[in-house]
C-alpha positions in Angstrom: -2.7 37.8 55.4 0.8 38.4 57.0 3.0 36.0 59.0 1.0 36.8 62.1 -2.3 35.8 60.4 -3.6 39.4 60.2 -5.8 40.2 57.2 -5.4 43.4 55.2 -7.4 44.5 52.2 -6.5 47.5 50.0 -7.3 49.0 46.6 -4.4 48.3 44.1 -6.0 49.2 40.8 -9.4 50.4 39.7 -10.8 50.9 36.2 -14.1 52.2 34.9 -15.7 53.1 31.7 -18.1 55.9 30.7 -21.5 54.5 29.7 -21.9 54.6 25.9 -24.2 57.2 24.3 -26.0 54.5 22.4 -28.8 53.0 24.5 -27.9 49.6 25.7 -29.2 47.2 28.3 -28.1 46.9 31.9 -27.0 43.3 31.6 -24.7 44.2 28.7 -23.1 47.0 30.8 -22.7 44.5 33.7 -21.1 42.0 31.4 -18.7 44.6 30.0 -17.6 45.4 33.6 -17.0 41.7 34.2 -14.7 41.6 31.1 -12.8 44.7 32.4 -12.2 42.9 35.7 -10.7 39.9 34.0 -8.4 42.1 31.9 -7.4 44.0 35.0 -6.6 40.8 36.7 -4.3 39.7 33.8 -2.4 43.0 33.9 -1.8 42.8 37.7 -0.6 39.2 37.6 1.8 40.0 34.8 3.2 43.2 36.4 3.4 41.8 39.9 4.8 38.4 38.8 2.3 36.4 40.8 0.6 34.2 38.3 0.0 31.3 40.6 -2.4 32.9 43.1 -6.0 32.0 44.1 -8.4 34.8 43.0 -12.1 35.4 43.0 -14.3 37.7 41.0 -17.4 39.4 42.6 -20.4 40.8 40.9 -23.8 42.0 42.1 -25.6 40.9 39.0 -27.2 37.5 39.1 -27.9 37.7 35.4 -24.2 37.9 34.6 -23.6 34.9 36.9 -26.3 33.1 35.0 -24.6 33.9 31.7 -21.2 32.6 33.0 -22.5 29.4 34.6 -24.9 28.5 31.8 -23.6 26.2 29.1 -26.9 24.9 27.8 -28.1 28.1 26.2 -26.9 29.9 23.1 -26.5 33.7 23.3 -26.4 36.5 20.7 -23.1 37.6 19.3 -22.3 40.5 21.8 -22.9 38.3 24.9 -21.4 35.2 23.4 -18.1 36.8 22.5 -17.6 38.3 26.0 -18.6 35.1 27.8 -16.0 33.3 25.7 -13.3 35.8 26.9 -14.3 35.2 30.5 -14.2 31.4 30.1 -10.8 31.6 28.5 -9.2 33.4 31.5 -11.3 32.2 34.4 -13.4 29.3 35.6 -17.0 29.2 36.7 -16.0 28.5 40.3 -14.1 31.8 40.6 -17.2 33.9 40.2 -19.2 34.9 43.3 -22.2 37.0 44.2 -21.9 40.1 46.4 -24.9 42.2 47.5 -25.2 45.6 45.9 -24.8 47.5 49.2 -21.4 45.8 49.8 -20.1 46.2 46.3 -17.4 49.0 46.1 -17.5 49.0 42.3 -20.8 50.8 42.5 -19.1 53.9 43.9 -17.2 54.4 40.6 -20.4 54.3 38.5 -22.7 56.3 40.8 -20.2 58.7 42.4 -19.5 59.8 46.0 -19.0 63.0 47.9 -15.7 63.6 49.6 -17.0 63.0 53.1 -18.7 59.8 52.0 -15.6 58.5 50.2 -13.6 58.7 53.5 -16.1 56.4 55.3 -16.9 54.1 52.3 -15.4 50.7 51.5 -13.8 52.0 48.3 -10.3 51.6 49.6 -10.9 48.7 52.0 -13.4 46.5 50.2 -16.5 44.8 51.8 -16.3 43.9 55.5 -16.6 40.1 54.9 -13.1 40.1 53.2 -11.5 41.0 56.5 -13.0 38.0 58.2 -10.8 34.9 58.8 -13.0 32.7 56.6 -15.3 33.8 53.9 -18.5 31.8 53.8 -19.0 31.1 50.2 -22.5 30.1 49.1 -22.6 26.7 47.5 -25.5 27.7 45.4 -24.5 28.0 41.7 -26.6 30.7 39.9 -27.3 29.4 36.4 -30.9 30.1 35.9 -31.9 32.9 33.5 -35.1 34.8 33.5 -37.7 33.7 31.0 -37.7 35.7 27.9 -34.1 37.1 28.3 -33.5 39.0 25.1 -29.8 37.9 25.0 -30.7 34.2 24.7 -31.3 32.9 21.2 -34.7 31.3 20.7 -34.5 27.6 19.7 -37.2 26.4 17.5 -37.8 22.7 17.4 -39.5 21.3 14.3 -40.9 17.8 14.3 -41.2 16.3 10.9 -42.4 12.9 9.9 -41.2 11.4 6.7 -43.2 8.7 5.0 -41.5 6.6 2.4 -43.7 4.6 0.1 -41.7 1.4 -0.6 -42.3 0.6 -4.3 -42.3 -2.8 -5.8 -38.9 -2.4 -7.4 -37.4 -1.5 -4.0 -38.8 -4.6 -2.4 -37.5 -6.7 -5.3 -34.0 -5.5 -4.5 -34.0 -8.2 -1.7 -34.2 -10.9 -4.4 -31.2 -12.3 -6.2 -33.1 -14.6 -8.6 -35.4 -13.4 -11.4 -37.4 -16.6 -11.3 -38.1 -16.2 -7.6 -39.0 -12.6 -7.9 -41.5 -13.3 -10.7 -43.1 -16.2 -8.7 -43.5 -14.0 -5.7 -45.2 -11.2 -7.7 -47.4 -13.8 -9.4 -48.6 -15.0 -6.1 -49.3 -11.5 -4.9 -51.3 -10.7 -8.0 -53.2 -14.0 -7.5 -54.2 -12.8 -4.0 -55.2 -9.4 -5.3 -57.6 -11.2 -7.7 -59.0 -13.1 -4.6 -57.7 -16.4 -5.8 -56.7 -18.4 -2.7 -55.2 -21.4 -4.5 -51.7 -22.4 -3.5 -50.7 -24.3 -6.7 -47.8 -23.4 -9.0 -48.2 -20.2 -11.0 -49.3 -20.6 -14.6 -47.4 -19.3 -17.6 -50.0 -16.5 -18.0 -49.6 -15.5 -14.4 -45.8 -15.3 -14.8 -46.1 -13.2 -18.0 -48.5 -10.8 -16.2 -46.1 -10.6 -13.3 -43.1 -9.8 -15.6 -45.1 -7.1 -17.3 -46.2 -5.7 -13.9 -42.6 -5.6 -12.7 -41.3 -3.9 -15.8 -44.2 -1.4 -15.8 -43.3 -0.4 -12.2 -39.6 -0.2 -13.1 -40.3 2.1 -16.1 -42.6 4.3 -14.0 -39.6 5.0 -11.7 -36.8 5.4 -14.2 -38.6 6.8 -17.3 -41.2 9.1 -15.7 -40.5 12.0 -18.0 -40.8 9.8 -21.1 -44.0 8.3 -19.9 -45.5 11.7 -19.4 -44.6 12.7 -23.0 -45.7 9.4 -24.6 -49.1 9.6 -22.8 -49.7 12.9 -24.4 -48.7 11.5 -27.8 -45.7 13.7 -28.0 -42.4 12.8 -29.6 -39.3 12.4 -27.4 -36.8 15.3 -27.8 -33.6 14.5 -29.8 -31.4 14.7 -26.7 -33.4 12.0 -25.0 -31.6 8.6 -24.8 -34.7 6.8 -26.1 -35.2 9.1 -29.1 -33.3 6.8 -31.5 -35.3 3.8 -30.5 -38.6 5.3 -31.8 -40.1 4.4 -28.4 -43.9 4.2 -28.1 -46.5 3.3 -25.4 -48.4 0.0 -26.0 -51.9 -0.9 -24.7 -50.5 -2.2 -21.4 -48.7 1.1 -20.6 -45.2 -0.3 -21.3 -42.5 1.6 -23.2 -41.3 -0.5 -26.1 -39.0 -0.1 -29.0 -40.6 0.9 -32.3 -37.7 0.0 -34.6 -38.1 -1.0 -38.3 -39.2 -4.5 -38.0 -43.0 -3.9 -37.9 -43.6 -5.8 -41.2 -41.5 -8.9 -40.2 -43.0 -12.2 -39.1 -41.0 -12.2 -35.8 -42.9 -12.6 -32.5 -44.2 -9.3 -31.1 -41.9 -9.5 -28.1 -38.9 -9.6 -30.5 -40.1 -6.9 -32.8 -41.1 -4.5 -30.0 -39.0 -5.4 -26.9 -39.6 -3.7 -23.5 -37.1 -1.0 -22.6 -35.4 -1.4 -19.2 -32.4 0.7 -17.7 -28.9 -0.7 -17.7 -27.8 -0.2 -14.1 -30.9 -1.3 -12.2 -31.0 -4.4 -9.9 -33.9 -5.9 -11.8 -31.9 -5.6 -15.0 -29.0 -7.4 -13.4 -31.3 -10.2 -12.3 -32.7 -10.5 -15.9 -29.1 -10.6 -17.3 -28.1 -13.3 -14.8 -31.2 -15.3 -15.6 -30.6 -15.2 -19.3 -26.9 -16.0 -18.9 -27.9 -19.1 -17.0 -30.4 -20.0 -19.7 -27.5 -19.7 -22.2 -25.5 -22.2 -20.1 -22.9 -19.6 -19.2 -21.9 -19.0 -22.8 -20.2 -15.9 -23.9 -21.4 -12.3 -24.4 -23.1 -12.8 -27.8 -25.1 -15.8 -26.8 -26.3 -14.1 -23.6 -27.4 -11.0 -25.6 -29.4 -13.1 -28.0 -31.3 -14.8 -25.2 -32.1 -11.4 -23.7 -33.4 -10.1 -27.0 -35.4 -13.3 -27.5 -37.1 -12.8 -24.1 -38.3 -9.4 -25.2 -36.0 -7.0 -23.4 -34.1 -4.1 -24.8 -31.3 -2.7 -22.6 -29.5 0.5 -23.7 -25.8 -0.3 -23.5 -26.4 -4.0 -23.3 -22.9 -4.9 -24.3 -21.2 -3.3 -21.3 -23.9 -4.6 -18.9 -23.5 -8.2 -20.1 -19.7 -8.0 -20.1 -19.8 -6.6 -16.5 -21.9 -9.5 -15.4 -19.7 -12.1 -17.1 -16.7 -10.7 -15.3 -18.4 -11.2 -12.0 -20.0 -14.6 -12.7 -18.4 -17.1 -10.4 -19.1 -20.1 -12.6 -17.6 -18.3 -15.6 -14.6 -17.4 -13.6 -14.2 -21.0 -12.5 -14.1 -22.2 -16.1 -12.5 -19.3 -18.0 -10.6 -16.9 -15.8 -6.9 -16.9 -16.0 -4.7 -17.6 -13.1 -3.6 -14.6 -11.1 -0.6 -12.5 -12.0 1.6 -10.0 -10.3 4.3 -7.6 -11.4 7.6 -9.4 -11.8 9.8 -8.7 -8.8 13.2 -7.0 -9.1 16.2 -9.2 -9.5 17.8 -10.1 -6.1 21.2 -8.6 -5.2 23.0 -11.9 -5.8 22.1 -11.8 -9.5 23.1 -8.2 -10.2 26.3 -7.8 -8.1 29.7 -9.4 -8.9 30.7 -12.3 -6.7 33.1 -15.3 -6.9 31.6 -18.1 -9.0 29.0 -20.3 -7.3 28.9 -18.1 -4.1 25.2 -17.9 -4.7 23.6 -20.6 -6.8 20.5 -22.6 -7.5 20.2 -26.4 -7.3 18.1 -28.9 -9.2 18.0 -32.5 -10.2 17.3 -34.1 -13.6 17.2 -37.6 -15.0 17.1 -40.5 -14.8 19.8 -41.9 -17.0 20.7 -45.5 -17.3 24.1 -46.9 -16.5 25.2 -50.5 -17.0 27.1 -52.4 -14.2 27.8 -55.9 -15.2 24.5 -57.4 -16.4 22.3 -55.0 -14.4 21.1 -51.6 -15.6 20.8 -48.9 -12.9 19.3 -45.4 -12.8 21.6 -42.4 -12.4 20.6 -38.8 -11.9 22.2 -35.4 -12.5 22.6 -32.7 -9.8 22.8 -29.3 -11.5 24.2 -26.1 -9.8 23.7 -22.7 -11.6 25.7 -19.6 -10.5 23.5 -16.6 -10.2 26.0 -14.0 -11.2 28.1 -15.7 -13.9 25.4 -18.1 -15.1 28.0 -20.9 -15.0 26.8 -24.5 -14.3 28.3 -27.5 -12.5 27.0 -31.0 -12.8 27.5 -33.9 -10.4 26.2 -37.5 -10.9 24.0 -39.1 -8.3 23.6 -42.8 -7.8 20.1 -42.3 -6.5 17.9 -39.5 -5.0 18.4 -40.4 -1.3 19.5 -37.7 1.1 22.9 -39.3 1.6 23.5 -39.3 -2.2 22.5 -35.6 -2.4 24.9 -34.7 0.4 27.7 -36.6 -1.3 27.0 -34.6 -4.5 27.1 -31.3 -2.5 30.4 -32.3 -0.8 32.0 -32.9 -4.3 30.6 -29.6 -5.6 31.9 -27.6 -2.6 35.3 -29.3 -2.8 35.7 -28.4 -6.5 34.0 -25.0 -6.6 34.9 -23.6 -3.2 32.7 -22.2 -0.4 29.1 -21.5 -1.2 27.2 -18.8 0.7 23.6 -19.7 -0.4 21.8 -22.4 -2.3 18.2 -22.1 -3.5 16.1 -25.0 -4.7 12.6 -25.9 -5.6 10.6 -28.2 -3.3 10.9 -31.8 -4.4 7.4 -32.3 -5.9 7.6 -29.4 -8.4 10.9 -29.9 -10.2 10.3 -28.7 -13.8 13.0 -30.9 -15.4 12.0 -34.1 -13.6 10.0 -37.1 -14.7 7.2 -38.6 -12.7 9.5 -41.2 -11.1 11.9 -38.4 -10.1 9.0 -36.4 -8.5 8.1 -39.4 -6.4 11.7 -40.1 -5.4 12.3 -36.5 -4.4 9.4 -36.6 -1.9 11.5 -39.0 0.2 14.4 -36.6 0.6 15.1 -35.5 4.2 15.1 -31.8 3.9 16.1 -31.2 7.5 19.2 -33.4 7.2 20.2 -31.6 4.0 19.7 -28.2 5.6 21.8 -29.2 8.6 24.7 -30.3 6.4 24.6 -27.0 4.6 24.4 -25.1 7.8 27.5 -26.8 9.1 29.3 -25.6 6.0 28.0 -22.0 6.6 25.6 -22.1 3.7 22.0 -21.0 3.7 19.5 -23.5 2.1 16.4 -21.7 0.8 13.4 -23.6 -0.6 11.0 -21.8 -3.0 7.2 -22.0 -2.4 5.6 -25.2 -3.8 4.5 -25.1 -7.4 6.7 -22.0 -8.0 8.8 -23.3 -10.9 8.9 -19.8 -12.4 10.8 -18.5 -9.4 13.7 -20.9 -10.2 13.7 -20.2 -13.9 17.4 -19.1 -13.8 18.4 -22.8 -13.2 15.4 -24.6 -14.6 16.2 -23.2 -18.1 19.7 -24.7 -17.9 18.3 -28.2 -17.4 16.7 -28.0 -20.8 20.1 -26.9 -22.3 22.0 -29.7 -20.6 19.4 -32.3 -21.7 19.7 -31.1 -25.3 23.5 -31.5 -25.1 23.4 -34.9 -23.4 20.7 -36.3 -25.7 22.9 -35.3 -28.7 26.0 -36.8 -27.1 24.4 -40.0 -25.8 22.8 -40.7 -29.1 26.2 -41.2 -30.6 27.1 -44.0 -28.1 26.0 -47.5 -29.5 26.0 -49.2 -26.1 25.0 -48.5 -22.5 27.4 -46.3 -20.5 29.2 -47.1 -17.3 29.2 -44.7 -14.4 32.6 -43.3 -15.4 31.5 -42.7 -19.0 28.3 -41.1 -17.9 30.2 -38.8 -15.5 32.6 -37.9 -18.3 29.6 -37.0 -20.5 28.2 -34.8 -17.7 31.5 -32.9 -17.5 31.7 -32.5 -21.2 28.1 -31.2 -21.3 29.1 -28.8 -18.4 32.0 -27.5 -20.5 29.8 -27.0 -23.6 27.1 -25.1 -21.7 29.6 -23.0 -19.9 31.0 -22.0 -23.3 27.7 -20.4 -24.4 27.7 -16.6 -24.9 25.9 -14.6 -22.2 24.8 -12.0 -24.7 23.9 -12.2 -28.4 24.9 -8.7 -29.4 27.5 -8.4 -32.2 27.9 -12.2 -32.7 28.1 -11.7 -36.4 30.5 -8.7 -36.3 34.1 -9.9 -37.0 35.5 -6.7 -35.4 33.7 -7.1 -32.1 35.1 -8.6 -29.0 35.0 -12.2 -28.2 31.5 -13.1 -26.8 31.4 -13.2 -23.0 31.0 -16.7 -21.6 31.0 -18.3 -18.1 34.3 -20.1 -19.0 36.0 -16.7 -19.2 35.7 -16.6 -15.4 35.8 -20.3 -14.5 39.1 -21.0 -16.1 40.7 -18.2 -14.1 39.1 -18.9 -10.8 41.3 -18.1 -7.8 40.8 -17.9 -4.0 41.2 -14.1 -4.0 38.0 -12.4 -3.0 36.5 -9.9 -5.4 37.2 -7.1 -5.9 41.0 -7.6 -5.3 43.3 -5.0 -3.8 45.0 -2.7 -6.2 44.2 -1.4 -9.7 44.9 -3.5 -12.8 45.5 -2.1 -16.2 46.1 -3.5 -19.7 49.9 -3.4 -19.2 49.5 -6.1 -16.7 48.8 -8.5 -19.6 52.5 -8.4 -20.3 53.8 -8.3 -16.8 56.0 -11.1 -15.5 53.8 -11.7 -12.5 51.3 -14.3 -13.4 48.8 -13.3 -10.7 48.5 -9.8 -12.1 47.9 -11.2 -15.6 45.1 -13.4 -14.3 43.5 -10.7 -12.2 43.4 -8.3 -15.1 41.5 -10.8 -17.2 39.1 -11.4 -14.3 38.5 -7.6 -14.0 37.9 -7.4 -17.7 35.3 -10.2 -17.4 33.4 -8.3 -14.7 33.6 -5.0 -16.5 32.1 -6.5 -19.6 29.6 -8.4 -17.5 28.3 -5.1 -16.1 28.1 -3.5 -19.5 26.8 -6.3 -21.7 25.0 -8.9 -19.5 23.2 -6.8 -16.9 21.7 -4.5 -19.5 20.1 -7.6 -21.2 18.4 -8.8 -18.0 17.2 -5.4 -16.9 13.9 -5.5 -18.7 10.9 -7.6 -17.6 9.9 -10.2 -20.2 6.3 -10.3 -18.8 4.1 -9.3 -15.8 4.9 -5.6 -16.3 2.1 -3.9 -14.3 1.1 -4.4 -10.7 -2.2 -6.2 -10.1 -4.6 -6.4 -7.2 -3.1 -8.2 -4.2 -4.8 -11.3 -3.0 -6.2 -10.4 0.4 -7.3 -12.3 3.5 -10.6 -14.0 2.9 -10.5 -14.2 -0.9 -12.0 -17.3 -2.4 -9.7 -18.9 -4.9 -9.4 -22.1 -7.0 -6.1 -23.9 -6.8 -4.6 -25.0 -10.2 -3.6 -28.6 -10.4 -1.9 -29.8 -13.6 -2.9 -33.4 -13.0 -6.7 -32.7 -12.8 -9.2 -31.2 -15.2 -10.3 -27.7 -14.4 -13.7 -28.6 -13.1 -12.0 -30.7 -10.4 -9.7 -28.0 -9.1 -10.2 -27.5 -5.4 -11.6 -24.4 -3.8 -9.7 -22.6 -1.0 -9.7 -19.5 1.1 -6.7 -17.1 1.5 -5.7 -17.2 5.2 -2.3 -15.3 4.9 -0.8 -13.0 2.3 2.9 -12.4 2.3 4.1 -9.0 0.9 7.4 -8.5 -0.7 9.6 -5.4 -0.2 7.7 -3.6 -2.9 4.4 -4.2 -1.1 3.1 -6.7 -3.7 1.8 -10.2 -2.8 3.3 -13.0 -4.8 2.6 -16.0 -2.6 -0.1 -16.8 -0.1 -1.2 -19.4 2.3 -4.6 -21.0 1.5 -7.0 -23.2 3.5 -8.5 -25.9 1.3 -12.2 -26.4 1.3 -13.7 -29.6 2.8 -16.9 -31.3 1.5 -17.1 -33.5 4.6 -18.7 -31.4 7.2 -20.7 -32.3 10.3 -24.4 -31.6 11.0 -23.5 -28.2 12.5 -21.1 -27.3 9.7 -18.0 -28.2 11.6 -14.9 -29.8 10.0 -14.5 -33.6 10.4 -10.9 -33.6 9.2 -7.9 -31.5 10.0 -7.6 -28.1 8.3 -5.2 -28.3 5.4 -3.1 -25.1 4.8 -0.8 -24.9 1.8 1.5 -22.2 0.5 1.1 -21.4 -3.2 2.3 -18.6 -5.6 -0.5 -16.4 -7.0 0.3 -17.8 -10.5 -1.3 -21.1 -9.4 -4.5 -19.6 -8.1 -7.7 -18.4 -9.8 -9.7 -15.6 -8.0 -13.4 -16.4 -7.7 -14.7 -14.0 -5.0 -13.3 -11.0 -3.2 -13.1 -11.4 0.5 -14.5 -7.9 1.1 
């Protein structure tokens, strides 16, 4: 169509193929022609550079249109491959039907005389293309003739499967051996036309047990039953060959063994053989384990043998049950463990003394003022990098007294960047009265004071005394020194004397060697101690500017002399001290992370184990290495309403995994 709206149709390109010598069907030839038209269209669009045009394809074969528009049928390979090529390059809406008498493509296949060619529509196309609007038929041809040879025949097979539910499969719904035996005993009573509803007798229960075991053996030992019924010996490779198995009068496979001449009961001499991994076997093991009052592996095996059962591989089967028994876990399972975390940066990188430290309290000690005797406490600070300590005396454990001790510490030791501490109720070195007094400390007020001094105050999780081991261990050392010193004093000390003893103990502890290597070697260097750094403490940040060498020891400038000694301390600290703390003393391998929904038991040092409270994990906190070392738990509540709702507020606590015993997995 030009600018004036006139329509012009002309032949641009034509292509045809010679019919193959091999006999083929007309629909296949028509389909090949359709593929040729698609390829020709692609060539023209590429050569003329008119890819975005609206185009239509015309065919006089309704069968081909049925192939193209049909997606519900499956075709043979020849047709399927060519239909796929057509669908990749065109859409179903582009294909139209043209009557045979108006299709110019027929001239190429049938041929024309010269005089007919001049008057034909070979060069101009069908007449309806010259009209202003082409009346497309909305009818979509997708039907195929019945019995089309190109359509694959689909055969539908209807099969009905019938599964005969055996007794052992039905018993898989039971979790108690006693209940399963009672149920089977009642069924056998009904089979014998006994309609009484009383309790099952001992004989009925024994018959029910034999009936269950017989059905179990029929399913698991079918080959063995076939051989034993024919009075044949089991082959040597059979698992029951060593047991000298035989078939008794009731049709049960039993152990022959070597105890035939003993006076033992028949059930013990010739126990029934049952498989190790079956659900019924697990119920029997659980039943016998309860009869043994949840004793160990040996006692449970003895009860099983006494009941007349022989389980191949009984040791592993019983051990597996003991590991999963909740009651045994409750009374015997160890608390959870997790791989020891890497040391934090503040412990393995040089820093000015007491830039990063831990804080703890210990005491009480008794001081005499006039005729009254008062309690005094010690406030201990431990440097993470140099392992030096600092002690301040506290008049009491009030928040104001702790803040005064912190002010004295900061005034003497300089600016502190971070202080870590245990939560008051779990101080390892404290006595009972210290634990109660520390509960009254206002943590917010203490944190605000440290925040004003640009110091972070971090509290460890409750009951995580092992996390603060770097400063908890020093309390024991300080106590040892103080007890030895105070025992030499014949009278009660005053505050000034007690403070002096604290400082002397601090000096002694800071003189301890950080490493124990070469202590007995007279030719080795002097042992590295925290005092090597504390006695040379300056306000210069580490590392200092410049490079310091041994010649600075003899320089006239005092500051270079001091700085050289400090640099020597940190050099030896890296070589001697860090290598000693690199290895983990325990908790070497990663364990299973506690997960949301796990049922645990919270360890309480003040209660016997059978009174530890149950809880559910509601949040697991992962460290940088992806391991969970502390979780939040929701304590169980025995006081519930009629509909199972809580009557009290839900109690959520944070605890380390070392204080929890896993009972049931949440998944």
